[in-house]
N, C-alpha and C positions, 0 to 999 in steps of 0.2 A: 150359970155362965157369968163371967166377970163383966161388969159394966164397961170397963175400959176396952176389953177385948171385943165386946159386942159393937161398941161405937167404931172401933177401928175396922171391923169387918164391914159395917154398913158404909163407911166412907170409901173403903176399897171397892165395894160393889158399885157405888155411884160413879166413882172415877172410871171403872172399867166399862160401865154403860156409856158414859160420855165418850170414851175412847172408841167404842164400837160405832157410835154415831159418826164420829169424825173420820173413821177408817173407811167409810163408804166412799169418800172422795178419792182422788188419785194418790194421796200420800198415806202410807201405812203407819200411823202414829204409834200403835201398840207395839209393832215389831221394832221400831226405832228405839223406843223406851226400853224394851226388853234387851236389845243389843247393848244399850248404854249401861244397864244394870250388870250385864254379864261381863263387860269389858272393864268398867271402872269400879265395880263393887262399892257403891256409895254407902256411907254410914247410915243415912236415913232409911235405906232399904232394910238393913239389918235390924234397926230399931223398930221398924214397922212389922217385920216378921216376929220379933220377940213380943211385941204388943199383941199381935193377933193370937199367938199361942201362949199367952200369959196364964191362961186358966188350965192348961194341960198339966197333968202330973207326970213326973219323971223326966 
């Protein structure tokens, strides 16, 4: 596995764990960020996905 890809996966996992902790309160943080990504399709999200799957063939 690629080092860059592994580090990106670890960072994403940590961020999702933090979001799960914050979502216990009255504001659904993860859903709002997901809606933002779907509506605005930010460039950072595409770069993140490409980094995570950088070690895949094809």
